Each structure stands twice: as structure tokens, then as C-alpha cells.
PDBQT receptor file of N, H, CA, C and O in Angstrom, charges set to zero:
ATOM      1  N   MET A   1       2.406  31.190 -24.229  1.00  0.00    +0.000 N 
ATOM      2  CA  MET A   1       3.185  30.475 -23.241  1.00  0.00    +0.000 C 
ATOM      3  C   MET A   1       4.326  29.763 -23.945  1.00  0.00    +0.000 C 
ATOM      4  O   MET A   1       4.075  28.924 -24.810  1.00  0.00    +0.000 OA
ATOM      5  N   PRO A   2       5.560  30.067 -23.607  1.00  0.00    +0.000 N 
ATOM      6  CA  PRO A   2       6.689  29.428 -24.287  1.00  0.00    +0.000 C 
ATOM      7  C   PRO A   2       6.817  27.970 -23.854  1.00  0.00    +0.000 C 
ATOM      8  O   PRO A   2       6.452  27.619 -22.733  1.00  0.00    +0.000 OA
ATOM      9  N   PRO A   3       7.336  27.121 -24.743  1.00  0.00    +0.000 N 
ATOM     10  CA  PRO A   3       7.505  25.721 -24.374  1.00  0.00    +0.000 C 
ATOM     11  C   PRO A   3       8.505  25.565 -23.225  1.00  0.00    +0.000 C 
ATOM     12  O   PRO A   3       9.505  26.281 -23.157  1.00  0.00    +0.000 OA
ATOM     13  N   GLN A   4       8.228  24.642 -22.346  1.00  0.00    +0.000 N 
ATOM     14  H   GLN A   4       7.416  24.061 -22.402  1.00  0.00    +0.000 HD
ATOM     15  CA  GLN A   4       9.095  24.441 -21.193  1.00  0.00    +0.000 C 
ATOM     16  C   GLN A   4      10.141  23.372 -21.500  1.00  0.00    +0.000 C 
ATOM     17  O   GLN A   4       9.925  22.484 -22.324  1.00  0.00    +0.000 OA
ATOM     18  N   LYS A   5      11.254  23.480 -20.830  1.00  0.00    +0.000 N 
ATOM     19  H   LYS A   5      11.429  24.201 -20.161  1.00  0.00    +0.000 HD
ATOM     20  CA  LYS A   5      12.312  22.493 -20.998  1.00  0.00    +0.000 C 
ATOM     21  C   LYS A   5      11.887  21.191 -20.326  1.00  0.00    +0.000 C 
ATOM     22  O   LYS A   5      11.166  21.213 -19.328  1.00  0.00    +0.000 OA
ATOM     23  N   PRO A   6      12.328  20.060 -20.866  1.00  0.00    +0.000 N 
ATOM     24  CA  PRO A   6      11.960  18.775 -20.236  1.00  0.00    +0.000 C 
ATOM     25  C   PRO A   6      12.418  18.670 -18.783  1.00  0.00    +0.000 C 
ATOM     26  O   PRO A   6      11.751  18.031 -17.969  1.00  0.00    +0.000 OA
ATOM     27  N   GLU A   7      13.549  19.291 -18.451  1.00  0.00    +0.000 N 
ATOM     28  H   GLU A   7      14.091  19.810 -19.112  1.00  0.00    +0.000 HD
ATOM     29  CA  GLU A   7      14.038  19.222 -17.073  1.00  0.00    +0.000 C 
ATOM     30  C   GLU A   7      13.048  19.880 -16.117  1.00  0.00    +0.000 C 
ATOM     31  O   GLU A   7      12.801  19.379 -15.020  1.00  0.00    +0.000 OA
ATOM     32  N   ASN A   8      12.486  21.006 -16.546  1.00  0.00    +0.000 N 
ATOM     33  H   ASN A   8      12.687  21.413 -17.437  1.00  0.00    +0.000 HD
ATOM     34  CA  ASN A   8      11.512  21.703 -15.700  1.00  0.00    +0.000 C 
ATOM     35  C   ASN A   8      10.244  20.863 -15.521  1.00  0.00    +0.000 C 
ATOM     36  O   ASN A   8       9.674  20.807 -14.432  1.00  0.00    +0.000 OA
ATOM     37  N   LEU A   9       9.817  20.217 -16.596  1.00  0.00    +0.000 N 
ATOM     38  H   LEU A   9      10.281  20.262 -17.481  1.00  0.00    +0.000 HD
ATOM     39  CA  LEU A   9       8.621  19.385 -16.506  1.00  0.00    +0.000 C 
ATOM     40  C   LEU A   9       8.857  18.196 -15.577  1.00  0.00    +0.000 C 
ATOM     41  O   LEU A   9       7.981  17.825 -14.797  1.00  0.00    +0.000 OA
ATOM     42  N   VAL A  10      10.043  17.607 -15.668  1.00  0.00    +0.000 N 
ATOM     43  H   VAL A  10      10.755  17.909 -16.302  1.00  0.00    +0.000 HD
ATOM     44  CA  VAL A  10      10.370  16.469 -14.804  1.00  0.00    +0.000 C 
ATOM     45  C   VAL A  10      10.401  16.914 -13.344  1.00  0.00    +0.000 C 
ATOM     46  O   VAL A  10       9.885  16.216 -12.471  1.00  0.00    +0.000 OA
ATOM     47  N   GLN A  11      10.999  18.067 -13.077  1.00  0.00    +0.000 N 
ATOM     48  H   GLN A  11      11.418  18.634 -13.787  1.00  0.00    +0.000 HD
ATOM     49  CA  GLN A  11      11.065  18.565 -11.704  1.00  0.00    +0.000 C 
ATOM     50  C   GLN A  11       9.663  18.834 -11.155  1.00  0.00    +0.000 C 
ATOM     51  O   GLN A  11       9.384  18.529  -9.996  1.00  0.00    +0.000 OA
ATOM     52  N   LYS A  12       8.793  19.395 -11.970  1.00  0.00    +0.000 N 
ATOM     53  H   LYS A  12       9.020  19.643 -12.912  1.00  0.00    +0.000 HD
ATOM     54  CA  LYS A  12       7.419  19.659 -11.529  1.00  0.00    +0.000 C 
ATOM     55  C   LYS A  12       6.674  18.359 -11.257  1.00  0.00    +0.000 C 
ATOM     56  O   LYS A  12       5.925  18.258 -10.285  1.00  0.00    +0.000 OA
ATOM     57  N   ALA A  13       6.882  17.352 -12.127  1.00  0.00    +0.000 N 
ATOM     58  H   ALA A  13       7.490  17.434 -12.916  1.00  0.00    +0.000 HD
ATOM     59  CA  ALA A  13       6.216  16.063 -11.933  1.00  0.00    +0.000 C 
ATOM     60  C   ALA A  13       6.706  15.389 -10.656  1.00  0.00    +0.000 C 
ATOM     61  O   ALA A  13       5.906  14.841  -9.898  1.00  0.00    +0.000 OA
ATOM     62  N   LEU A  14       8.005  15.426 -10.416  1.00  0.00    +0.000 N 
ATOM     63  H   LEU A  14       8.655  15.871 -11.032  1.00  0.00    +0.000 HD
ATOM     64  CA  LEU A  14       8.554  14.821  -9.202  1.00  0.00    +0.000 C 
ATOM     65  C   LEU A  14       8.052  15.532  -7.954  1.00  0.00    +0.000 C 
ATOM     66  O   LEU A  14       7.755  14.892  -6.945  1.00  0.00    +0.000 OA
ATOM     67  N   ALA A  15       7.959  16.845  -8.024  1.00  0.00    +0.000 N 
ATOM     68  H   ALA A  15       8.200  17.365  -8.843  1.00  0.00    +0.000 HD
ATOM     69  CA  ALA A  15       7.450  17.608  -6.880  1.00  0.00    +0.000 C 
ATOM     70  C   ALA A  15       5.993  17.231  -6.591  1.00  0.00    +0.000 C 
ATOM     71  O   ALA A  15       5.602  17.101  -5.431  1.00  0.00    +0.000 OA
ATOM     72  N   ALA A  16       5.198  17.058  -7.640  1.00  0.00    +0.000 N 
ATOM     73  H   ALA A  16       5.516  17.164  -8.582  1.00  0.00    +0.000 HD
ATOM     74  CA  ALA A  16       3.793  16.681  -7.457  1.00  0.00    +0.000 C 
ATOM     75  C   ALA A  16       3.683  15.288  -6.840  1.00  0.00    +0.000 C 
ATOM     76  O   ALA A  16       2.863  15.055  -5.952  1.00  0.00    +0.000 OA
ATOM     77  N   ILE A  17       4.519  14.363  -7.322  1.00  0.00    +0.000 N 
ATOM     78  H   ILE A  17       5.185  14.552  -8.043  1.00  0.00    +0.000 HD
ATOM     79  CA  ILE A  17       4.486  13.000  -6.786  1.00  0.00    +0.000 C 
ATOM     80  C   ILE A  17       4.905  12.995  -5.320  1.00  0.00    +0.000 C 
ATOM     81  O   ILE A  17       4.294  12.313  -4.497  1.00  0.00    +0.000 OA
ATOM     82  N   LYS A  18       5.941  13.750  -4.998  1.00  0.00    +0.000 N 
ATOM     83  H   LYS A  18       6.437  14.304  -5.667  1.00  0.00    +0.000 HD
ATOM     84  CA  LYS A  18       6.405  13.791  -3.611  1.00  0.00    +0.000 C 
ATOM     85  C   LYS A  18       5.337  14.373  -2.698  1.00  0.00    +0.000 C 
ATOM     86  O   LYS A  18       5.128  13.873  -1.593  1.00  0.00    +0.000 OA
ATOM     87  N   SER A  19       4.663  15.417  -3.144  1.00  0.00    +0.000 N 
ATOM     88  H   SER A  19       4.833  15.824  -4.042  1.00  0.00    +0.000 HD
ATOM     89  CA  SER A  19       3.637  16.014  -2.287  1.00  0.00    +0.000 C 
ATOM     90  C   SER A  19       2.471  15.056  -2.100  1.00  0.00    +0.000 C 
ATOM     91  O   SER A  19       1.919  14.970  -1.003  1.00  0.00    +0.000 OA
ATOM     92  N   GLU A  20       2.088  14.340  -3.142  1.00  0.00    +0.000 N 
ATOM     93  H   GLU A  20       2.536  14.411  -4.033  1.00  0.00    +0.000 HD
ATOM     94  CA  GLU A  20       1.011  13.364  -3.017  1.00  0.00    +0.000 C 
ATOM     95  C   GLU A  20       1.429  12.226  -2.097  1.00  0.00    +0.000 C 
ATOM     96  O   GLU A  20       0.628  11.759  -1.287  1.00  0.00    +0.000 OA
ATOM     97  N   PHE A  21       2.667  11.776  -2.213  1.00  0.00    +0.000 N 
ATOM     98  H   PHE A  21       3.318  12.155  -2.871  1.00  0.00    +0.000 HD
ATOM     99  CA  PHE A  21       3.154  10.664  -1.397  1.00  0.00    +0.000 C 
ATOM    100  C   PHE A  21       3.171  11.054   0.074  1.00  0.00    +0.000 C 
ATOM    101  O   PHE A  21       2.832  10.246   0.938  1.00  0.00    +0.000 OA
ATOM    102  N   VAL A  22       3.559  12.273   0.354  1.00  0.00    +0.000 N 
ATOM    103  H   VAL A  22       3.834  12.929  -0.348  1.00  0.00    +0.000 HD
ATOM    104  CA  VAL A  22       3.601  12.727   1.750  1.00  0.00    +0.000 C 
ATOM    105  C   VAL A  22       2.200  12.733   2.334  1.00  0.00    +0.000 C 
ATOM    106  O   VAL A  22       2.005  12.335   3.483  1.00  0.00    +0.000 OA
ATOM    107  N   VAL A  23       1.218  13.181   1.552  1.00  0.00    +0.000 N 
ATOM    108  H   VAL A  23       1.377  13.504   0.619  1.00  0.00    +0.000 HD
ATOM    109  CA  VAL A  23      -0.158  13.230   2.036  1.00  0.00    +0.000 C 
ATOM    110  C   VAL A  23      -0.658  11.815   2.317  1.00  0.00    +0.000 C 
ATOM    111  O   VAL A  23      -1.301  11.577   3.339  1.00  0.00    +0.000 OA
ATOM    112  N   VAL A  24      -0.366  10.874   1.415  1.00  0.00    +0.000 N 
ATOM    113  H   VAL A  24       0.156  11.068   0.585  1.00  0.00    +0.000 HD
ATOM    114  CA  VAL A  24      -0.832   9.502   1.598  1.00  0.00    +0.000 C 
ATOM    115  C   VAL A  24      -0.096   8.850   2.760  1.00  0.00    +0.000 C 
ATOM    116  O   VAL A  24      -0.698   8.117   3.544  1.00  0.00    +0.000 OA
ATOM    117  N   ARG A  25       1.196   9.111   2.874  1.00  0.00    +0.000 N 
ATOM    118  H   ARG A  25       1.685   9.706   2.237  1.00  0.00    +0.000 HD
ATOM    119  CA  ARG A  25       2.005   8.460   3.898  1.00  0.00    +0.000 C 
ATOM    120  C   ARG A  25       1.616   8.924   5.297  1.00  0.00    +0.000 C 
ATOM    121  O   ARG A  25       1.773   8.164   6.253  1.00  0.00    +0.000 OA
ATOM    122  N   LYS A  26       1.118  10.133   5.447  1.00  0.00    +0.000 N 
ATOM    123  H   LYS A  26       0.990  10.751   4.671  1.00  0.00    +0.000 HD
ATOM    124  CA  LYS A  26       0.776  10.665   6.761  1.00  0.00    +0.000 C 
ATOM    125  C   LYS A  26      -0.551  10.139   7.271  1.00  0.00    +0.000 C 
ATOM    126  O   LYS A  26      -0.850  10.286   8.456  1.00  0.00    +0.000 OA
ATOM    127  N   GLN A  27      -1.349   9.537   6.419  1.00  0.00    +0.000 N 
ATOM    128  H   GLN A  27      -1.106   9.418   5.456  1.00  0.00    +0.000 HD
ATOM    129  CA  GLN A  27      -2.634   9.011   6.873  1.00  0.00    +0.000 C 
ATOM    130  C   GLN A  27      -2.391   7.727   7.653  1.00  0.00    +0.000 C 
ATOM    131  O   GLN A  27      -1.754   6.799   7.155  1.00  0.00    +0.000 OA
ATOM    132  N   ASN A  28      -2.895   7.683   8.856  1.00  0.00    +0.000 N 
ATOM    133  H   ASN A  28      -3.413   8.437   9.260  1.00  0.00    +0.000 HD
ATOM    134  CA  ASN A  28      -2.770   6.486   9.680  1.00  0.00    +0.000 C 
ATOM    135  C   ASN A  28      -4.045   5.677   9.562  1.00  0.00    +0.000 C 
ATOM    136  O   ASN A  28      -5.138   6.174   9.834  1.00  0.00    +0.000 OA
ATOM    137  N   ILE A  29      -3.896   4.425   9.152  1.00  0.00    +0.000 N 
ATOM    138  H   ILE A  29      -3.008   4.022   8.931  1.00  0.00    +0.000 HD
ATOM    139  CA  ILE A  29      -5.043   3.539   9.025  1.00  0.00    +0.000 C 
ATOM    140  C   ILE A  29      -4.963   2.530  10.160  1.00  0.00    +0.000 C 
ATOM    141  O   ILE A  29      -3.950   1.851  10.325  1.00  0.00    +0.000 OA
ATOM    142  N   LYS A  30      -6.016   2.434  10.930  1.00  0.00    +0.000 N 
ATOM    143  H   LYS A  30      -6.839   2.985  10.796  1.00  0.00    +0.000 HD
ATOM    144  CA  LYS A  30      -6.053   1.483  12.035  1.00  0.00    +0.000 C 
ATOM    145  C   LYS A  30      -6.234   0.071  11.487  1.00  0.00    +0.000 C 
ATOM    146  O   LYS A  30      -6.717  -0.112  10.369  1.00  0.00    +0.000 OA
ATOM    147  N   THR A  31      -5.850  -0.908  12.270  1.00  0.00    +0.000 N 
ATOM    148  H   THR A  31      -5.457  -0.759  13.177  1.00  0.00    +0.000 HD
ATOM    149  CA  THR A  31      -5.911  -2.304  11.824  1.00  0.00    +0.000 C 
ATOM    150  C   THR A  31      -7.339  -2.722  11.500  1.00  0.00    +0.000 C 
ATOM    151  O   THR A  31      -7.583  -3.376  10.487  1.00  0.00    +0.000 OA
ATOM    152  N   TRP A  32      -8.285  -2.343  12.364  1.00  0.00    +0.000 N 
ATOM    153  H   TRP A  32      -8.087  -1.812  13.187  1.00  0.00    +0.000 HD
ATOM    154  CA  TRP A  32      -9.657  -2.767  12.115  1.00  0.00    +0.000 C 
ATOM    155  C   TRP A  32     -10.225  -2.107  10.867  1.00  0.00    +0.000 C 
ATOM    156  O   TRP A  32     -11.061  -2.693  10.179  1.00  0.00    +0.000 OA
ATOM    157  N   GLU A  33      -9.776  -0.884  10.569  1.00  0.00    +0.000 N 
ATOM    158  H   GLU A  33      -9.097  -0.407  11.128  1.00  0.00    +0.000 HD
ATOM    159  CA  GLU A  33     -10.237  -0.216   9.348  1.00  0.00    +0.000 C 
ATOM    160  C   GLU A  33      -9.706  -0.932   8.118  1.00  0.00    +0.000 C 
ATOM    161  O   GLU A  33     -10.413  -1.065   7.119  1.00  0.00    +0.000 OA
ATOM    162  N   ALA A  34      -8.458  -1.395   8.188  1.00  0.00    +0.000 N 
ATOM    163  H   ALA A  34      -7.884  -1.287   9.000  1.00  0.00    +0.000 HD
ATOM    164  CA  ALA A  34      -7.882  -2.126   7.062  1.00  0.00    +0.000 C 
ATOM    165  C   ALA A  34      -8.631  -3.434   6.838  1.00  0.00    +0.000 C 
ATOM    166  O   ALA A  34      -8.927  -3.786   5.696  1.00  0.00    +0.000 OA
ATOM    167  N   TRP A  35      -8.942  -4.161   7.913  1.00  0.00    +0.000 N 
ATOM    168  H   TRP A  35      -8.701  -3.875   8.841  1.00  0.00    +0.000 HD
ATOM    169  CA  TRP A  35      -9.689  -5.414   7.772  1.00  0.00    +0.000 C 
ATOM    170  C   TRP A  35     -11.104  -5.157   7.257  1.00  0.00    +0.000 C 
ATOM    171  O   TRP A  35     -11.621  -5.919   6.440  1.00  0.00    +0.000 OA
ATOM    172  N   LEU A  36     -11.718  -4.092   7.733  1.00  0.00    +0.000 N 
ATOM    173  H   LEU A  36     -11.298  -3.474   8.396  1.00  0.00    +0.000 HD
ATOM    174  CA  LEU A  36     -13.059  -3.745   7.258  1.00  0.00    +0.000 C 
ATOM    175  C   LEU A  36     -13.040  -3.436   5.766  1.00  0.00    +0.000 C 
ATOM    176  O   LEU A  36     -13.887  -3.916   5.011  1.00  0.00    +0.000 OA
ATOM    177  N   LEU A  37     -12.070  -2.634   5.351  1.00  0.00    +0.000 N 
ATOM    178  H   LEU A  37     -11.383  -2.245   5.964  1.00  0.00    +0.000 HD
ATOM    179  CA  LEU A  37     -11.953  -2.299   3.937  1.00  0.00    +0.000 C 
ATOM    180  C   LEU A  37     -11.688  -3.544   3.102  1.00  0.00    +0.000 C 
ATOM    181  O   LEU A  37     -12.289  -3.720   2.042  1.00  0.00    +0.000 OA
ATOM    182  N   LEU A  38     -10.800  -4.402   3.567  1.00  0.00    +0.000 N 
ATOM    183  H   LEU A  38     -10.312  -4.259   4.428  1.00  0.00    +0.000 HD
ATOM    184  CA  LEU A  38     -10.505  -5.638   2.847  1.00  0.00    +0.000 C 
ATOM    185  C   LEU A  38     -11.743  -6.519   2.742  1.00  0.00    +0.000 C 
ATOM    186  O   LEU A  38     -12.012  -7.097   1.688  1.00  0.00    +0.000 OA
ATOM    187  N   GLY A  39     -12.500  -6.621   3.839  1.00  0.00    +0.000 N 
ATOM    188  H   GLY A  39     -12.282  -6.151   4.694  1.00  0.00    +0.000 HD
ATOM    189  CA  GLY A  39     -13.717  -7.422   3.823  1.00  0.00    +0.000 C 
ATOM    190  C   GLY A  39     -14.758  -6.880   2.856  1.00  0.00    +0.000 C 
ATOM    191  O   GLY A  39     -15.412  -7.645   2.147  1.00  0.00    +0.000 OA
ATOM    192  N   VAL A  40     -14.910  -5.572   2.826  1.00  0.00    +0.000 N 
ATOM    193  H   VAL A  40     -14.379  -4.951   3.402  1.00  0.00    +0.000 HD
ATOM    194  CA  VAL A  40     -15.871  -4.963   1.904  1.00  0.00    +0.000 C 
ATOM    195  C   VAL A  40     -15.456  -5.201   0.457  1.00  0.00    +0.000 C 
ATOM    196  O   VAL A  40     -16.289  -5.544  -0.382  1.00  0.00    +0.000 OA
ATOM    197  N   VAL A  41     -14.175  -5.021   0.164  1.00  0.00    +0.000 N 
ATOM    198  H   VAL A  41     -13.499  -4.743   0.845  1.00  0.00    +0.000 HD
ATOM    199  CA  VAL A  41     -13.681  -5.222  -1.199  1.00  0.00    +0.000 C 
ATOM    200  C   VAL A  41     -13.870  -6.684  -1.623  1.00  0.00    +0.000 C 
ATOM    201  O   VAL A  41     -14.335  -6.949  -2.731  1.00  0.00    +0.000 OA
ATOM    202  N   VAL A  42     -13.512  -7.630  -0.752  1.00  0.00    +0.000 N 
ATOM    203  H   VAL A  42     -13.134  -7.414   0.148  1.00  0.00    +0.000 HD
ATOM    204  CA  VAL A  42     -13.671  -9.047  -1.071  1.00  0.00    +0.000 C 
ATOM    205  C   VAL A  42     -15.146  -9.397  -1.210  1.00  0.00    +0.000 C 
ATOM    206  O   VAL A  42     -15.517 -10.165  -2.097  1.00  0.00    +0.000 OA
ATOM    207  N   GLY A  43     -15.981  -8.852  -0.356  1.00  0.00    +0.000 N 
ATOM    208  H   GLY A  43     -15.680  -8.228   0.365  1.00  0.00    +0.000 HD
ATOM    209  CA  GLY A  43     -17.403  -9.116  -0.439  1.00  0.00    +0.000 C 
ATOM    210  C   GLY A  43     -18.025  -8.615  -1.734  1.00  0.00    +0.000 C 
ATOM    211  O   GLY A  43     -18.805  -9.324  -2.369  1.00  0.00    +0.000 OA
ATOM    212  N   VAL A  44     -17.684  -7.412  -2.119  1.00  0.00    +0.000 N 
ATOM    213  H   VAL A  44     -17.050  -6.836  -1.603  1.00  0.00    +0.000 HD
ATOM    214  CA  VAL A  44     -18.217  -6.856  -3.369  1.00  0.00    +0.000 C 
ATOM    215  C   VAL A  44     -17.691  -7.653  -4.559  1.00  0.00    +0.000 C 
ATOM    216  O   VAL A  44     -18.445  -7.971  -5.478  1.00  0.00    +0.000 OA
ATOM    217  N   ALA A  45     -16.401  -7.977  -4.543  1.00  0.00    +0.000 N 
ATOM    218  H   ALA A  45     -15.788  -7.719  -3.796  1.00  0.00    +0.000 HD
ATOM    219  CA  ALA A  45     -15.822  -8.735  -5.667  1.00  0.00    +0.000 C 
ATOM    220  C   ALA A  45     -16.457 -10.116  -5.782  1.00  0.00    +0.000 C 
ATOM    221  O   ALA A  45     -16.766 -10.563  -6.886  1.00  0.00    +0.000 OA
ATOM    222  N   SER A  46     -16.655 -10.796  -4.652  1.00  0.00    +0.000 N 
ATOM    223  H   SER A  46     -16.403 -10.432  -3.755  1.00  0.00    +0.000 HD
ATOM    224  CA  SER A  46     -17.263 -12.123  -4.714  1.00  0.00    +0.000 C 
ATOM    225  C   SER A  46     -18.736 -12.026  -5.108  1.00  0.00    +0.000 C 
ATOM    226  O   SER A  46     -19.244 -12.896  -5.815  1.00  0.00    +0.000 OA
ATOM    227  N   GLY A  47     -19.416 -10.993  -4.665  1.00  0.00    +0.000 N 
ATOM    228  H   GLY A  47     -19.003 -10.286  -4.091  1.00  0.00    +0.000 HD
ATOM    229  CA  GLY A  47     -20.806 -10.800  -5.068  1.00  0.00    +0.000 C 
ATOM    230  C   GLY A  47     -20.944 -10.587  -6.556  1.00  0.00    +0.000 C 
ATOM    231  O   GLY A  47     -21.857 -11.124  -7.183  1.00  0.00    +0.000 OA
ATOM    232  N   VAL A  48     -20.057  -9.816  -7.122  1.00  0.00    +0.000 N 
ATOM    233  H   VAL A  48     -19.315  -9.379  -6.613  1.00  0.00    +0.000 HD
ATOM    234  CA  VAL A  48     -20.081  -9.580  -8.573  1.00  0.00    +0.000 C 
ATOM    235  C   VAL A  48     -19.713 -10.861  -9.304  1.00  0.00    +0.000 C 
ATOM    236  O   VAL A  48     -20.298 -11.175 -10.340  1.00  0.00    +0.000 OA
ATOM    237  N   PHE A  49     -18.751 -11.602  -8.776  1.00  0.00    +0.000 N 
ATOM    238  H   PHE A  49     -18.275 -11.347  -7.934  1.00  0.00    +0.000 HD
ATOM    239  CA  PHE A  49     -18.282 -12.815  -9.433  1.00  0.00    +0.000 C 
ATOM    240  C   PHE A  49     -19.349 -13.897  -9.435  1.00  0.00    +0.000 C 
ATOM    241  O   PHE A  49     -19.558 -14.556 -10.453  1.00  0.00    +0.000 OA
ATOM    242  N   PHE A  50     -20.037 -14.091  -8.294  1.00  0.00    +0.000 N 
ATOM    243  H   PHE A  50     -19.867 -13.555  -7.467  1.00  0.00    +0.000 HD
ATOM    244  CA  PHE A  50     -20.998 -15.184  -8.191  1.00  0.00    +0.000 C 
ATOM    245  C   PHE A  50     -22.368 -14.835  -8.725  1.00  0.00    +0.000 C 
ATOM    246  O   PHE A  50     -23.179 -15.737  -8.938  1.00  0.00    +0.000 OA
ATOM    247  N   LEU A  51     -22.657 -13.587  -8.948  1.00  0.00    +0.000 N 
ATOM    248  H   LEU A  51     -21.998 -12.855  -8.775  1.00  0.00    +0.000 HD
ATOM    249  CA  LEU A  51     -23.962 -13.222  -9.534  1.00  0.00    +0.000 C 
ATOM    250  C   LEU A  51     -23.797 -13.007 -10.968  1.00  0.00    +0.000 C 
ATOM    251  O   LEU A  51     -24.765 -12.691 -11.661  1.00  0.00    +0.000 OA
TER     252      LEU A  51
């Protein structure tokens, strides 16, 4: 496999980031799901901290 030019590697990396961003951006999170997730994260963090 011949070495690739840095420009090609940069273009491939940017394409991968854009495709990942589109997938993440299209996910709709409801308000109650966000609060639930936040509560679980805070609960686990405080449980680890206080124990």
C-alpha cells in the first residue's frame, strides 16, 4: 500500500467527522429523556463520591 498524501488523509478524516456529526445531530432527544439522563449521571456521580 503506497503512502497517502496528507491532503487525502485530512479529507478522509473530515468526511468521517461530518458523517458522525450528521448521525448525532439527527437524533432527537426529548426533554424528559435529557432530564432523566442528567439525573442518572448526577445520581451515579454523587453515589460514587459519597461512598
